[in-house]
C-alpha positions in Angstrom: 0.0 0.0 0.0 1.5 3.3 -1.1 1.5 6.6 0.8 -1.5 8.0 -1.1 -3.6 5.0 0.1 -2.5 5.6 3.7 -3.6 9.2 3.4 -7.1 8.0 2.4 -7.3 5.6 5.3 -6.1 8.3 7.8 -8.6 10.8 6.3 -11.5 8.3 6.7 -10.4 7.5 10.3 -10.2 11.2 11.2 -13.6 11.9 9.7 -15.3 9.0 11.5 -13.7 10.2 14.8 -15.1 13.7 14.2 -18.6 12.4 13.6 -18.5 10.0 16.6 -17.1 12.8 18.8 -20.0 15.1 17.7 -22.7 12.6 18.6 -21.0 11.8 21.9 -21.1 15.5 22.6 -24.8 15.6 21.7 -25.4 12.6 24.0 -23.6 14.4 26.8 -25.7 17.5 26.3 -29.0 15.6 26.1 -28.1 13.8 29.4 -27.9 17.3 31.1 -30.8 18.9 29.1 -33.4 16.6 27.5 -34.6 19.5 25.3 -31.2 20.4 24.0 -31.7 19.3 20.4 -34.4 20.0 17.9 -35.0 16.3 17.5 -35.8 15.8 21.2 -38.1 18.8 21.1 -39.9 17.3 18.0 -40.4 14.0 19.8 -42.2 15.8 22.6 -44.2 17.9 20.1 -45.3 14.9 18.1 -46.4 13.2 21.3 -48.5 16.2 22.4 -49.9 16.6 18.9 -51.2 13.0 18.8 -52.8 13.5 22.2 -54.5 16.7 21.1 -55.8 15.2 17.9 -57.2 12.1 19.4 -58.8 13.8 22.4 -60.4 16.6 20.4 -61.2 14.6 17.3 -59.4 16.8 14.9 -59.4 14.2 12.1 -59.1 16.6 9.1 -56.1 18.4 10.6 -54.4 15.1 11.3 -54.9 13.8 7.8 -53.5 17.0 6.2 -50.5 17.0 8.5 -49.7 13.4 8.0 -50.2 13.8 4.2 -47.6 16.5 4.1 -45.2 14.4 6.1 -45.9 11.4 3.8 -45.4 13.5 0.6 -42.0 14.8 2.0 -40.8 11.3 2.7 -42.0 10.1 -0.7 -40.1 12.9 -2.5 -36.9 12.1 -0.6 -37.2 8.4 -1.2 -37.7 9.1 -4.9 -34.7 11.4 -4.9 -32.6 8.7 -3.2 -33.4 6.3 -6.0 -32.4 8.9 -8.6 -29.1 9.5 -6.8 -28.4 5.8 -6.6 -29.0 5.4 -10.3 -26.6 8.4 -10.9 -24.0 6.9 -8.7 -24.2 3.6 -10.5 -23.8 5.4 -13.8 -20.7 7.1 -12.3 -19.3 3.7 -11.3 -19.4 2.6 -14.9 -16.9 5.4 -15.8 -14.4 4.8 -13.0 -11.4 4.5 -15.2 -11.9 7.7 -17.3 -13.1 9.8 -14.4 -10.2 8.8 -12.1 -7.8 10.0 -14.8 -9.8 13.2 -15.6 -10.2 14.2 -12.0 -6.6 13.3 -11.0 -5.5 16.9 -11.4 -8.0 18.0 -8.7 -6.9 15.3 -6.2 -5.3 16.8 -3.1 -3.9 14.0 -0.9 -5.0 10.4 -1.2 -5.1 8.0 -4.0 -6.6 8.6 -7.4 -6.5 4.9 -8.4 -9.6 3.2 -9.9 -9.6 0.8 -6.9 -10.0 3.6 -4.4 -12.7 5.2 -6.6 -14.7 2.0 -6.5 -14.4 2.1 -2.7 -15.6 5.7 -2.6 -18.6 5.0 -4.8 -19.5 1.9 -2.8 -19.6 4.1 0.3 -21.8 6.6 -1.5 -24.2 3.8 -2.6 -24.4 2.4 0.9 -25.3 5.8 2.4 -27.9 6.4 -0.3 -29.4 3.0 0.2 -29.7 3.7 3.9 -31.5 7.0 3.0 -33.9 5.2 0.7 -34.7 2.5 3.3 -35.2 5.1 6.0 -37.7 7.1 4.0 -39.4 4.0 2.8 -39.9 3.0 6.4 -41.3 6.5 7.1 -43.9 5.9 4.4 -44.8 2.4 5.8 -45.2 3.7 9.4 -47.3 6.7 8.3 -49.6 4.5 6.3 -50.3 2.7 9.6 -50.6 5.8 11.7 -53.0 7.5 9.4 -55.6 4.8 10.1 -54.8 4.5 13.8 -55.2 8.2 14.6 -58.8 8.3 13.2 -60.1 5.5 15.4 -62.9 6.3 17.9 -61.8 6.9 21.4 -63.7 3.7 22.5 -61.2 1.6 20.5 -58.1 3.4 21.9 -56.9 0.6 24.2 -53.6 -1.3 24.3 -51.5 -0.8 21.2 -54.2 1.4 19.8 -54.2 4.0 22.5 -52.9 7.6 21.9 -49.5 6.9 23.6 -48.7 3.9 21.4 -49.8 5.8 18.3 -47.5 8.7 19.3 -44.7 6.2 19.7 -45.3 5.0 16.2 -45.3 8.5 14.8 -42.0 9.3 16.7 -40.6 6.1 15.2 -41.3 7.5 11.7 -39.6 10.7 12.8 -36.5 8.8 13.8 -36.3 7.1 10.4 -36.8 10.5 8.8 -33.9 11.9 10.7 -31.7 8.9 9.8 -32.6 9.4 6.1 -31.7 13.1 6.3 -28.4 12.3 8.1 -27.6 9.8 5.3 -28.2 12.6 2.8 -25.9 14.9 4.7 -23.2 12.3 4.8 -23.1 12.1 1.0 -21.5 15.6 1.1 -18.2 14.6 2.6 -18.2 11.4 0.4 -18.6 13.5 -2.8 -15.7 15.8 -1.7 -13.7 12.6 -1.0 -13.6 12.1 -4.8 -11.4 15.2 -5.0 -9.0 14.0 -2.3 -8.5 13.0 1.3 -8.0 16.5 2.6 -11.3 17.6 1.0 -12.9 14.7 3.0 -11.6 16.0 6.3 -12.4 19.6 5.6 -16.0 18.9 4.4 -16.6 16.7 7.5 -15.6 19.5 9.8 -17.8 21.9 7.8 -20.8 19.4 8.0 -20.4 18.9 11.7 -20.3 22.7 12.2 -23.5 23.1 10.3 -25.2 20.2 12.1 -24.3 21.8 15.4 -26.1 25.0 14.6 -29.2 23.2 13.2 -29.4 20.5 15.9 -29.5 22.6 19.0 -32.9 23.9 20.0 -31.7 27.2 21.4 
């Protein structure tokens, strides 16, 4: 293994450590303040929303809200499929692209073998995004029927608390899908070199910090 390949491995290790450290930081903050992140706030909001809808019988509002959520997940799942197809098309031109982009490579290897590894990483992340948004659609198709049940049937797994848990489960999958989308940014920059991977990971974590905290 040559020096360029070692630079790629080091860049990947550093990027993974940055991301793991960021989520460890979030876990620490959440332990001290359960409402520190926007995601924890949204979990509470979705729970209260389901309680309000089922207690007051706001069926029309529930349907419209869930429909918007469903449409958003459907659009992102479709986008993931298009990106997967584009990445597969890119993989068929590994040899020519590796040579054409070699001039832009800063650190790391520009060999076709490493390009295949990078593209496989991108495909994996995009497949995770597609699966996550598909699961959102599946769960919402269940919730949309559950939330309209009469209060007399709201017992056991059909009570408001369990339905809120299902809706929050869809929210978790939606978050995972969006994080997978965000991870494609450093992976795309990785095509231009190992140093670009580290720099874009730092930039991504900085942006995530500002959009994750609730206040």
